[in-house]
N, C-alpha and C positions, 0 to 999 in steps of 0.2 A: 524778583529783582527790584530793589528799592527805587530805582529811577530809570527812565528811558532816555536814550540819546536822541535828541531832536535834530532834524535836517538843517534847520536855519540856525546860524550862529546867534542871531538877534534874540531868539526865543529861549536860549539856554541860560540858566541861572548861574552866573559866574560865582556868586557867593557860595553855592553848594559845592562847586568844584574847588574853590579855595579851601573850604573847610575840610574836604575830603583829603586833599594832598597835604594840608597842614597836619591833619591827624596822622596820615601815613608817614609823614616825615618824622613824627615823634616816636615812631616804633622803636628806632634804635639810636637816633642821633640828636633828638631834642632841637630841631631846627626852628627858626622863626617862621612865622606865617608866610607861605609862598602862594603865588597864583598858580592855579592848577591847569591841567590840560583840558581842552575843549575840542572834541572832534566833531566836525561837520562835513557834509559832502554835498555834491551837486550831481544830479542825474539828468542827463539830456538824451535825446534820441540818438541812436547809433545809426550809422550808414555804411554802405559798402563803397570801397574805392577800387576802381579798376587798376590793375597792375600792368606795367609795360616794362620791357627790358631791351637793352641794346649794349653791345660790347664793342670795344675798339680792339681789333686783332691785328698786330703788326708783326711782320716776319722779321726774325732776328738774323737771317742769313744775309751775306753781302749781296746787294741787289745789282743785277745787270741792267735794270730797266727802271729808272726813277721817274716818278710822276710828281712834280712839285705842287704844293698847295700853299696858297697865301696864308700868312700867319694869322690874320684876323677873321677868316671866314668861319661860318658855322660848321662844326664837326660833331662827332659823337662824343665830344668831351663833356665831362661833368661840369656843369656851371659855365657853359660857353658864354662868351661876352655878348653875343647877339642872339636873337631868337624871339619867338612870340611870347608875350606876357599872357599867362593863362589864369593867374590867381583870381582875378575878378570874376571871370566866367565860372570858375569852380565855386566861388562863394554863392553866386546867384543860382546855380543849378544843383548844388551838392545834395539837397534834400530830395530832389525829384528825378535825378539821373538814373535811368534804367539800363541803358545800353550805351557803350562808348560810341561817339560819333567823331570820326577823324576827318578833318577838313584840310585838304592839301592845296597849296597855291605855289606850285613849283614850275618854273619856266623850263623850257627845253634846254638840255645841256648835253655836252659830250665830253668824255675824258680824253686828254691828249694822248696820242700814240707815240711810238718811238720816233717818228719823224718830227714830232713837236717836243722832243725831250728838252726839258728845261725852259719851255715857253713861259714867259712871265704872265701870271694870271692877274697881276695888279695888286694894289694895296688899298682898295676902296674902303675897307673897314679900318677905323681908327684904332680900335682896341684889340688887344691880343686875347689869347685863350686863357681861361682861368682854371682849367683843370683837365688836361688831356690824360686819361687813364691809360697806362701802358703796362705791359707784362714784366718789364725789367729794363735794365740799362741798354740792352741791345736794341729793344724796340724804340726806346727814346732816342738813341743815337741815329737810328734809321730816319726817324722823323726830322731830327735836327739836320741830317745830311740834306734832305730835300729843302729845308728852309735855307741853308747856306747856298745851295745850288741856285735857288730862286734869286737870291741877292747877288750872287756872283755873275749872273747874266746882266745885271745892271751896272755893276762896278766891281772893282777889286774889294776884298774883304779883309779886315783884321779882327780876329776873334780872340778875346781874352777869357781864359778859363779861370774861375775863382773857386778854389777848393777849401772847404771848411776843414780846419786843422784839429778839430776835436778828436779825442781818442776813439769815440764811437764811429768815426768815419773811416777807419783804417781798412776794413774789409771792402767798403764801397770804393775807395781809391784804387785798390788792387783790381777790382772788377772793371772799373773804368779804364785803367791802364791796359788790361788784357784785351779790351774790346775797342780801344781807341783807333786802332788801324781801320776799323769798319768805316768810319767817317771818311778817312782819306783815300782808302781804296775805292769806295763807291764814287767819291768825287773824281778820282783819276779815271775810272771807267766812263763817267759822264763826260769828262773833258775830251776824251778821245773820240766820243761819238757826236759831240756837239760842236759844230763849226764856230758858233759864236764864242764859246769858251776858249777854243783853241786859238782864235784870232786875238782874244783879249790878252793872252799871255804875251809878255815881251819876248824879244828874240835872244836876249842874253841870258846869262846864268846868275845875274844879281838877284838878291832877295826881293828888290822892288819890282822885278819882272814877274814874280809869282802872283797868281790870282788870289791865293789864300795864305795869309801869314798868321801864326799862332803864338800867343804868350801864355805862360802859366804863372799864376799868383796864388799863394796860400794866404789865408786870413784867419785870425783869431782875435786877440785883443788888438793887434796891429797887422799891417800888410807885410808880407814876406815874398818879394819877387823871386821866382825860381827859374824862369826863362824870360828875363826882362826884355831882351831884344827880340822882337817877333821873328819867327823862323818858320820855314816850310819843311825842315828836316824832321822826319818822324822819329828818328832815333833820339835827337835832342829833346823832343817833346816828351817822349816816354821816360827818358832819364830825369827830366825835371819833375815829373809826377812821382817818381821814386824818391825824390828828395823831400817830399812833403813831410814835415815834422809834426810832432804833437805839441800844441800850444798848452802849456800847463796852467795857464791862467784860468782856463775853463770858460772864457768869454768868446762869443761869436758876434763880433760887431759887423754884421753884414751890411747894414745901411751905409755906414761910414766907409766900408771897403768899396762899395759900389761908387759912392760919391768920389772918393779919391782916385780910383782906377780910371773913371771917366775923365776926370780933370787931367790925369797924366797922359792918357793915350789918345784923347780926341785931337790934340794938336798934331801928334805924330801921324795919326790916320788922315787928318786933313791935308797935311803936306804931301802925302802919297796918293791923295784922291781915293781913299778907301772908306768903305762903310764899316763903322765900328760896331761889333757885336759882343755881348757879354753872355757867358754861360756859367751859371752858379751850380755847384754840387754841394748840397748840405742836407743834413737830417734834422736840423733845428730851425726854429723861427727867428733866432737872433736875439741879442741882448740890448740892442739900441734902436728899438722901434720908434723912438721919439724923433729919429733923424730920417724916417722913411720918405717924408715929403721932400727933403733936400735931395735925396738920392733920385727920386722920380723927376724932379726938376732938372737935374744934371743929365739924365739919360734922354729926356725929351729935347733939351737944347742940342745934344749931340746926335739926335735922331738914331739912337743906339738901342735896338731891341734887346731885351733881357730874357734869356731862356733859363729856366730853373729846373733842375732835377732834384726833387724833394719828396717828402713823405706827407701823408695825410696828417692834418691837425687832429689833436685829441678833441673829442666832442665837448664843446663848451667849457674847456679847461685849459689853463696855460701849460700844464706840465705832463710829462711822461716819466716813467721810471725804468731805468736800465739795470739789469742784474750784473753785478761785478763780483768776481770771485777772487779774493785776495790770494796771492801766490804762496804766502807763508802758512796760513792756517786752513786754506781752502774753504773759507766761510763765505756765504753769499751776502752781498750788500746791495741795497737798492738805492741807486743814485738818481737824483732829480735832473731832468733836462727840459729845456724849453721846447715845446712841440705844438703850441697853439696859443690862443684859440683860433677858430676860423673866422671870428668876427672882431670888429674894432674894440669891443668890450664884451666880457662874458655875458651870456644870456641863459646860463644854467646855474643851479646851485653848486657852490664850491664845498658844500657840507654834505656828509653822508649820514647824518643823524647822530654820529658820535664824534665827529671831527672832520679832518681834511679828507677829501676824496683821494682814492688811490686807483680808481678805474682808468683804463686807457681805451675806452670805446672810440672807434674812429668816427670822424665827422662827415666823411665823404668829400671834403674840400681841403685845400692846402691852408697853411697858416696865413692869417690876414695880410701881414706886411709883404710876404713873398708873393702872394697871389696878386695883390694890388700892384706891386712893382712890375710883374710880368704883363698884367693887363694894360696898365697905363703906357708902357713902353712899346706895345705891339708885339711882345714876345709870347711865350707859352710857358705855363706851369705844368710840368710833367708829374703826374701823381704816380709815383713808383709803388710797387706792391709792398705790403707791410709784413712780409715774411722775415721778421727780425727775431732771432733767437734770444737776444738779451732783453727784449721788451717784456715787461712783467706787470702783472696786476689784472684785476677783473676786466674781461673784454680783450685782453692782449692777443689771445689766440682765436678770437671770433673774426675770421677773415672773410666773411661773406661780403661780396661787392654790393654797392648800392647801384640801383638801376637809374639811368639817366632821367627818365620821365617821373620816377618816384620822387627824385630830388629837385626837379625843375622848379617847383613852387617854394622850395625851402632855401634858395640861394642866399648867401650872406650879402649884406649891404657892403659894397666895396668902395664907397665914397671915402672922403677924408674923415678922420676922427671927428673933426668939428662938425661936418655935415651929418655924421651919424648921431652925434649927441643932440644936435638941433632937431633932427627928425624924431628922436626919442622924446625930447622935451615938448614937441607938438602933440604928444599923446600923454598928457599928464595923468589921466585917469586910467590908463592901461599899461602902456609900455614903461612909463616912468615908475609906476607903482610896483610893477614886477621887478624892475631893476633895484628899487629900494629894498624889496624883500631879499634879493640876492645879496645886496651889500650888507644888510643887517645880519644875515645868517652866513657870514663869511669868516671862517676860522683863521684865515690869513690876516684878518684885521682884528679879530676878537679871539684871543687865545683861550678865553674861558669856555668857548664852544668845544674845545678839545676835551672829550671824556676819555679817560684811560681805557684802552681796548686790550692791551697785552701786558703780560708779566706782572700780575699781582703777586704779592709775597705769599709763600706757603706758611709763614709765621702768622698765627691768628691775630696777634696784636698789631703787627705791621699791616696786615690785610685790613684790619678795622680802620686804621688811620688813613690808608689809601682810599678805602671805601667812603669814609666821611667826606673827604675832599671831592671825590667824583660824584657822590650823591648830591652834593650842593650844586655842582656844575650841571648835572643832568636835570635837576629841577629848574635851574635858570634857563637851560636850553629849551625845556618844555614851555616855559613862559614866553620866550621869544617866538617859538614855533606857533604857539597859540595866537599871538598877536599877528603873525604872518598869515595864518589861516583866516582870521577875521578880515584882513585886507583883501585877500584873494576872493573871499566870498562877496565882499562889497563890490568888487570890480567885475564880477561875473557877467553882468548884463553887457559890459563893453566888449566882452570876448566875441560875441556874434557880429559886432560892428567892425572888428579889426580885419583889414584887408590882407595883412601878411599872415600866411600860414606858418611861417617861421615863429612869429610871436604867439600865435594861437597854440602851437605845439609847446612852446616854452611855458605858457600858462598852464596847460593841461598837465604836463609832467611835474612841474613844481607843486601844483595843487595836490596831486596824488602823493608826492614825496613828503610834503609837510605833514599830511595826515598819517602816513605810514610810519614816519620817523618818530612821531609822538607815541604811537603804539609800541614801537621798539624800545623807546626810552622808558616807558612805563614797565615793560617787561624787564628791562635792566634793573629798575628799582626793586621789583619783586625778587629777581634773582640775587641781587646784592643783599637784600634783607634776609632772605632764606639762608644764604651762605653764611652770613654772620651768626644767625641763630643756631644753625646745625654744626658749623665749623667742621666740615668733612675733612678726613685725612686722605692724602694721596694714596693711590693703590699701586702706582708704578715706582720702582726704586729710583729711576732717573728723573722723576718729576721735581722741578725746583721752582715752578711758577704756576699760577692760574691765569687763564686767558678767556675772555668772553668770545662766544661763538654764536652767530646767527643760525637759527634752525627753523624748519617749517612748523614744527609743533609749538603751540603756545604753552608757556609755563602757567599752570593754574595757580591762582592765589591760595595760600593755605587758609584754614578757618579763621585764624587770628587776623590776617590781612583783610579777608572779606568782611569781618565784623567791624574793623576800624575804618576801612575805605569805602564800604558799601558797594564794592565793585567785585563781581564774581566772574567766572570764566565765560558765562553766557554773554555778559556785556562786552567783555574783551573780544569775543568772537564776532559780535555785532560790529564793533569798531574795525576789526580786521577786514571784514567783508566790505565795509564801506570803502576802505582804502583800496582793496582789490578791484572793486568796481571801477574806481577812477583809473587805475592802471590799465584795466582792460579797455576803457574808453580811449586811452592814449594809443593802445595797440590797434584798435579798430579805426580810429580817426586818422592816424598817421602811419599807415603800413609801409614797410620797406624803408624806414628812416631811422636815424640814430635815436630819436625819442622813443620809437617803438621798441627798439632793441634794449634800451636802458630800462624801460618799463617791464619788459619780459624778464630781464635779469632780476629786478627787484622782486617780482612775483615768485620766481624760482627759488630765491634765497629764503623767503618766508619772513615771519615777523617775531618769532620767538627768540629768546636769549637764554643762554646757559653759561655757566663757568665750567671749563674743561681743563684737565691736567696738561701741562706744557713743560718743555725743557728749553731753557735759554743757555746756549753755550757761553760760559764765563769768559772765553777767549775774545768775545766781542769787545770786551773792555780793555784788551791789551793795548798798551800805549804805542806799540811798534807797528800797528796796522796803518798803512798809508793808502788813503782812498784817492783815486784820480778825480779831477774835475772835468766832467764831460761837457 
């Protein structure tokens, strides 16, 4: 082999690489001189991490015996608002820890029995829960019932339900309607058994005599009151839910909806001496996150806790994709929805090596704006299960739950965006540099990072034109990835000084991805060049396109490519093994986390690239297909 890949980026001759890729570029396209790829790696000691697990199991049957729990106390929730900070201890002991040592400091306690049904446990904790994992709407409604019961012992309550009017929520709305009676039947049972609640109710039949009144509001681009006057009539409540329409704007302005609902109902609740409570049902993070602090200020002034029944955020990524089948041609379409990220700003690559990410790996936490709203108001964010048939993309059906203690040290920063950015700026040589790499390799900001992945023409001349454009893009992407790898290698010493395991994990995964994606891009250039030279004919009669596919086997350079680039299969294998080692480091260092799952997925896919025959239904171009806005 003409040259060896060195571990240190500093010791590698960039000139050699420039000449190699420049020569390679001249094989078919006569490109100008380009900066070449440079693969480097970092090897560090591996360690074992003990694994713990805990699940929250809530009964979905109507309860005859309710035990209330204060909204802000520590629970088995993922990312609970309070609890011990363990990351510093882990940093100091991670290399020498042999056996887990559990230290408990729990005072004596007893659970209330039926004689103390509804006893107020107090609200000594200021913050709410940031992620109570539940098995479904029934379990969430059971917990919500106990929360309402606790507040009803202190005062009368006015609860406003806000339903997301997006089309993707129709099934959820039906399930909520079918189980809505659970809340009110359980509260009725409690009222009969609890003397305090019985005495709190007025003696007349007027609405103001009821302990609990309910309003229903839909929201999309604007608010749509469906049961504007608060009522205790369960029939009216269910009828209002049935009236929830689909907002065709495709916008979910959650923050402004909360702000406006509180402004409207806080006066009404105050006149009736009621506690205002908001319950939000939504499967998206919202389109108006810039107003989240206004919403938080409103609910705090009204002392109104916010309970949210929502989904997990997509790991390090703002979007998910839902499959929609158009009713006319029965073709599948993948529509983008806002489902993340779990942080104030993305902390993972938005690039998959060829363009925009399409994976939907779950983060273990709810979307940042929603979780922050629940936390700051003293409410709860309910993490509903992710069994969504229409959710599509890599990781969509990987439903393994994250364990509480695995994720404890990886909780997102739920401060304001300004506080988050200030904290990042205080780490200019690590966190800020990582963020700079993410921003540079962001295809949503730089469209030239999108390399065509699907539907190359079967016409050789058209394929050649498409290949020329994407060859240039691939070379440019490799140059940017090379610069990113140099930055990541430079800041490696800061990694061991970083206290946040979340930022450590971000560094480890991005470092591995940058190296791996360059190998894949080089494989793409080999595959593209060989395809142009051989001009293969489709073997299937229905084939009307070529599509690139990632595979485990590496594509070997042909003799001409080896002669010109001085890169043979042995060297490519060496580069692949380097990237694999870094992925395995992520898996070993951060077990049971989204970073580990994403690294395993990358390993399973492989690094090779090939062109395969494909069929694209021409009806996708039909002008009469109408896609909904989710």
